[in-house]
N, C-alpha and C positions, 0 to 999 in steps of 0.2 A: 164446277160450280160451289154444287152441296157439299161438299168430300174437300174443296179448301174452306168453306165458312160452317165446319160442324164443330159445334160442342159454341157453337161462337155468342147464345142466350148464356152459359154456365159464364161466362165473359162477363155481361151484358150485367145483367144481374151483379155481379161480385161488383163494377166499376158507379153501376147505380147507390149499391152502399157504402162506397168509399169516397162517392165525392157527394155525397149526400149534404153536408153543412155545406160545402163550397160552395153548388148548384141554386139552397136553398137562402144563404145569405145576400144573392148574387140577381135571385128574385124579390129579392125580399126590396130590395136599394131602386131595384128596376123597375118593379110598381108601383111605389110612393112616388116615385118621380114622375112617372104618365100619370097618375089618381092628381096627386100634389100642385104640377104643372096645369092642367087641363080643370079641373075644379079652381086655382089658381086667375087662370087667364079667364075662365065664365065669368065671377066678378067682376072682374076689373073692364070686361064688356059686356055687361048687366044692362040692358039698355042704353044702352050706347052713349058707357059712360064722360065725360070729358077728356081724361084724363091718358082713354084708347085713344085715340088719333097720333096723342103723344108718341104714346107704346109702337103704332103703325111706322109712325117717322124713324124715329129711334132707330126700330129694326130692318129699314132701308138703306140705314147708316154703312157706309163701303167700311163700316170697322164693325157694326155688329156682326153684318154679312158674311164680314172673310173669319168673324168665331160659331157661325149658327146654321149659317147656309139664306142667298137671299131666297127672299119673301117676292113669292109670286106674283103678276104683274095682273092686275083686277082692279073691276071700279068699286067694288063695292066690298070689305074686309069684314068676316066677322073668326068668331072666338077657336072656329073650328081649324080657319085662315090660317090664320094664325098658326095657332097651335102645332098644325103639322111643318109650320113654316121655322119653328126655334124649335120645334124636340127633332125633326127626323133625321139629323147629321149629329146631334148627341147623344142621341140612346146609340146608333147604331154605333158608338165609337166604343161606348161603356159597355156595350153586349160582345164589340170583341175581344176585346179585354179579360172579360169573362170566358170565351167558346172557345178564342185560339190558346191558352195556356192551357184550356181543360185537353182538346184535342192531343195535343202535343203530348205531354203529362200520360195519357190511354193509350196513346203508341209508341215514342219516339222514348218516352222516358219508363216505359217498363223494359223495355232491352237496355237502357242502361243500366236500371240495373239486377239485369240481369234475374226478375222477378219471371219477363215472359222466357226465357232459355227452359226453365224450369216444368213452364203450364207447355209446352210445344212437346215438353219429353213423354209428356202426355196425350190423349188423344182428341188433341188439337189440329184444327184447322190452320196451313197457311195466312190465312184472311183473315180468321178470327177476329182476332186484336184487331182489325183497321173496320170492319162489317161491326162489330158491338160497339168501337169508339165511333162512326155515325151512325147506328141505332141511337146512344143516347143522347148526340146531339140533335138529335132528330124527334126524341123523345122532351127530352130538356126546352126546344122551341117552340114544339105545341101546346106544351101546358102553357109557358112565356105567353104567347097569343091567347091562348083559350084567357088570361084573368086580364094580357090585354083589353083583349073585346072586351068581358066586363066592367072592369073599369072604367071606360069608354062610355059605355048605353049608361049604368049609375048618374051618369053626370053629367051628360045629357049639354054639351052643347052648342050651343049658338048657329046651326050653320050644319047640323051632322045631319044624318041619317044611318043606322044600322047599319049599310052597303057602306058606306064611309066610312065607320067604325072598324069591319071588318075588313077593308083593304089594308086601312092603314095598319091593322095586325097581323096581317096576313103577308105585309111589305115585313113587315120589323122577324115575323119568324124565318123570310128569305132573306135578309140579310145575314140574319144567325148564322145559315147555313152558306151562304158566300165567305163569309170571312171564316168558317169552320177548317170546310174543306179546303180552304186556302193554308190552314195553319197544321191540316192532314197530308199533303200535297209535301209539303217543306219537311215534316217530319219524316216519310219516306225519302225526302233528296237526301239528307243531311244522315248522319251519323251519330248527331249530341243532339243533345235540346238546349244544349247553349245557342248552336247556330241555327237550328229550328227557328226556336221564338226572336234569336235578332233575324229573321228575314221574314218574319209573320209581323213583328211592330213595323218595318221597313214600309212593307208593303201598304201598312193601312198607314201607316207617317205620311205614303207617298200618294195613297189615296186620298187624302186630310187635303194637304198642299193641294194637291190639281186641280180638287175640289174651288177652293180658296183663293186662289189666280184667276178662274174660268167663274163663275159667279162674281167679282167683282170688273170684271174685262171683258167677258168675252163669255157670258151665258151658253149658246150655241156648246160651245167644248164644251160644256160638262159633264157631258158622251163617253171621255175622258174617261173618265174617272169614277169605280163601283161603287161611292158612296154616292154621287153626282147620281146613278142610274135610278136611284129610289127619291131624289128631288126629282128629276125627272119625271114621276109618277106624278106627283101634283095632286095630293092626298086632300080626298075633296072641296076641289076644285074640279079639273077634266077626267080626275080617277083611271089617269091612262093604265091599264094593264101591261102593255107590252113589256113597256122599262122593265116590269118585277118578272112579267116573260123572258128574256135575257137572263137577270142576273140567276134568275131559277134551272136555267139552260145551262148557263157558265159553272153553277157548283154541280149539277149531275155529272160536268167531263170531267170537271177538277173533283172529282168524289173518286170514277172508275178512275182517271188517272192513280191516284193512289193506292186503288185496288191492284192496280193491275204491275202499278212499279214493287207492291207488298207480292203478290205471288209470284216475282219472279227470280227480287234478290236476295242474300244472304241473312240472317241472321246478323244483327248487330248492325250490317256493312248501311253505307248509304251511297247515292249515283251519283253526286257529286265528292270527288275525289280531295284530300286534304294534300295537302301539298309536303312534299317526307323534310322533316327537319333536319340537322346535324346529325354525323354519325356520333359526335360528340359536343356533349354539349361546351359553349363556352365554363366560361371559370366565374361570371360575375351574373351567375343564377344558382348560385348558390347561398343566396341570403333569400329569405321571403317572402319581402317585398317583391328582388324583384320574377321570384316567383309569376309571383301577383301581378305586374305592371306583360310581362313575356301570355303569360296566359288570356288575361284579360285586357289586352292593348284593343284587338279589333271591339272589342262593347266599347269602349273607352271613347277609339277617335269616330264609331257610328255616333254617340251622345252628342258628341262635341259635333260633326258634323250639320248633322240633325238639329242641332241647336244653333246653331248661324243661319243653315237654312234659312230656319222657320223665323230667325226673331229677325233675316232678313225681310220676307214679306210681309211679315205682323206690321212691320216698318214704315210699307211702303205702300198701306192703307190710311197710316194717322194723316197728311195732307189731303185728304177728305171728311177728316173730322168735325175740323169746323165751319166750311164750307154749310154745315147745315145751320150754322145761323146766319151768315151772308143771306144764305137761302131765303130765308125766311122773312115772308114781308113786317107784318109783329116787330120780330126785334130790330128791324132795321129803322123804322118810323121813333119806337122808342129807344134807341141803345146809338150812339154815334161810334167812329169810326175808330176813335179811342178803347170806348167799352165794348166792342162787339170784340176784338182785336184779343183785352184779356178774356173776355167770358169763352174766343177760342181757343184758347191758353188753356183754362181749366177745363176745357170740354176735352181737350188734349188730353191732360195729364191724368183727368178722368178715366182714359181710356187706356193709358198705360199704366192705371192701377191696377183695374179688369185683368189686364196682358199679368201683368205683374202674379196674381195668385198661378196662373200658369206653367208659367215658367218655374218661378218656385216646384211648381209639382213634378216637373218634369227631373232638373235636378232629384231632386228627391228619391223619384224614380231610379235613375243611373244610381245614386251612391245605395241607397241600400238593396239595389241588388247586389254589388262588390257585400254589402255585408253578410247578407245572405246567403250569399256563397262557403261562406267558415261552417252555415252549417250542413248544407245542399254535399258541401267536401268531406268531409267526416262524413255524415249515414253513408256515402258511397263510399267511404276503404279508401277518399285517395288522401285522409292528413295523419294514418297508421303509418306509412313506412317516416311520417318527416319527424312524429308525435315519437321514434323507437332513434332521435335523430341528436345534436347537443339542442336545437331549437325548445325552448320553453314554451307549453301553454297562453304562459300573457303574455309575447312574444308573439306567437302564432296569435291571439284573437286581434293587440293592438296593429299588426299590418296590415289585416283583414280591412278591422275599421277603418286605422287610418288613408286606406286608398279609398273608402268608400266615400269618405269625408271627404279629401281631395277630388274627388271624381263629381261632385256636387256641387260644392264651391265650382271647378274650373268650368263647370258644362252650363250653368247658372251665369257663369262671366262671360263663359262667348253669344249666348245667346242673350240677357240685357244688351253687352256692349253693342254686335247688333240690328236688336232691336228701335237704343238711343240713335243710334249715329246715322242709320240708316231712313229711323224716321227726319229727321233732324237736314238729311238731305232734299226731302219733298215740303220740307213745311215752309211756307210763305215766312212769318217768322219763328227759326230755330231755337229750340230750350237754350240755358244759360246752364252748364256743368252740374250748378246747383241740383239739376232733378235729378242726373245720373248719380250722383254722391249721396241722393237722401233713396234711391230703389236700393242701392250694396248695401248701405245700414241695415237696409229693413232687411231684404231677405236676404243675407249671410242668414245673421244669427236664427230666420227662420228659417231655413235650409241648414244647420245644422241640429238643429232641437228636433228638429222629424227626424233624420238619418242617426243621430243617438236616440231616438227611440224605440227606433227596430233596432236596434245594437243593443238595450237593455231587454228587450223581445227575446234574442238571440244567444240571449248571455242568461236568464233568468227564466224562461219561460219558454223553449226551441217554439212547440208542439204551439204556438198561441199567438207565432210573429206574420202568422197568414191573416188577421185580426188588424192590425196594421194596416193596411191597404183600403180594412173597413173605416177605420179610423183619419184617414188622409182623402179618401173618396168624400168621404159624408162633409168633411169642410170644405173640401175643395166646390162640391154642387151650394152646397150653403151661400158661401160666394160671392159665388156666378149665378144665381140664380135673386139673390136676397132681395134688389131691387124690383126686379120685372116680376118677381110675386110678393110681391108687398110684406115680407118678411122684417124682423125686428130689426131695431140698431145693431144694438150686441149678440143679437143671433147664432155668427158663427167664431163666440169668443170662443169656442169645446178648442177648439186651435188654434194654430202661429198663423191660419191664412185673417181670422178676423182681427188679430192686433195688429196687423198691416194695409187694414180695409184703408185704408185715406193717406195712407201715400203714393202718389209722389207729394200731392196737392198738398202735403204737407209732412214733417217729419212724424217718425215713426217715435210710440209711446218710450217715456225713457222709463214706466214702470216694468214695461212691457219686453221693451230693449232688457233690463237686467233678470227680467222673469224667465224670456228664451235662455240666456248667456251661462245663468247656476241653475239650470232646465239640466242646459246641455253639456255640462261638465260633471255634477250627478248621473246621469244619466248614464256615459260613458264609465265610466267611474265603475257603474251595477254589471254593463254591459261584458267588464272584461273578470271584475271577480261569481259573477254565474257561473262564464263558460269555467274560468280556473276549475269548477267544484263538480262539474259536471265526467258523466261518463264517455266516453268512447263515440259510444251508442247512445245517438242521439235519439 
């Protein structure tokens, strides 16, 4: 074992240095989310303020449970219980988006780039890379857990104690280990980063969807989702450590399996075999767009299917959103039936507006992933052969960029159609089609402007392109939690998420619509011009 892991420490130090900025950015985001969430909820619940009961009622609604998780069933709620109910699922997803690509980059990514082959030619063991990646995961997670604990102890929410804060922080550390080791395993099973990332995100999406469905209808089945294990820990109430023990045990088994595979497989190979292609490529593959379609169609199909499934599931919970007003005795006394139905529709539209930001983020992620392939394929030397042929740099960049834009628009369209029409099947008063038009009129320009920003970064400053995810993530977080944390009305206006915040209750503001369209065109042109001036090695 020691022979296989020799010089893993050197690789660990190199990885920590290489990933320092990436991990620091994520740590800052995560700590800000924990501290601001705890602080804002503590202010809302101070002295059991009048609005705090309404917050609990809102969070127990099916639409909110679908997004954030089911609130624990207790007689009396306090800040700590509500904090755990709101933050557990959301924080786990954010953390997974940090550690999953990190683990794949440190293992399969280094093999794919040829770096690990050069390193292994020296006195480095067969499993040194995966050991170094696992140790980095453990170190990063431990630092994150300590910062979580310090932040929660400093806020000192009502209903908590040091043991509760410690257990919550420990749970988030174990969640990091669980999803990080899932990515490590897929990095060993597949032979390329594209497939490893796709399968990792597929597991994360499936875990979220299973949790979503079971939290609404059959909470005893939430155990079927890995995310549900941390919900069942019931932080600040039951403090069920057995749920955390299950997640830790699975993490250890996954890490051991990944290490065993790494010890026995060939460098650059994977356990999951790829399909054998044709001996002679089809003639239609000679164009750049056709080549992109051939290489990215699996990713594109996966995003489309995921958007349809996610839209259908989220739409299925809209039927219970309006029932909040019907079951409230105060509203029933004040409002007549017609007014209640109108208020129900407004509430459903408000939930659609909240969901819209998530679907825009999904579509942007799909499109930007394709656009960012230009940078990655150039770095790996895949485009060197193409540059030696007839296609110009403009043709190559426009092909990647346009495919990314189309992918984003199609994923958005599939998700919104599934959301709207599934929702109408469960609503007692279906929504008119004009609201679907408002959703598209606002979201399509938002998606295009977001993707165009990613395109401009790839063309002008490819080394800074990772900052795009920070920009988009910050905008989405502010938009989702703006109302819950009592943020200023225009707090989210630094991204397109804030510009479409009132849709579909209202039409998108014409000024912001023009801003999105013009900025998208300018950024798209800048991305093309920037790539034309780049060297082949970015």
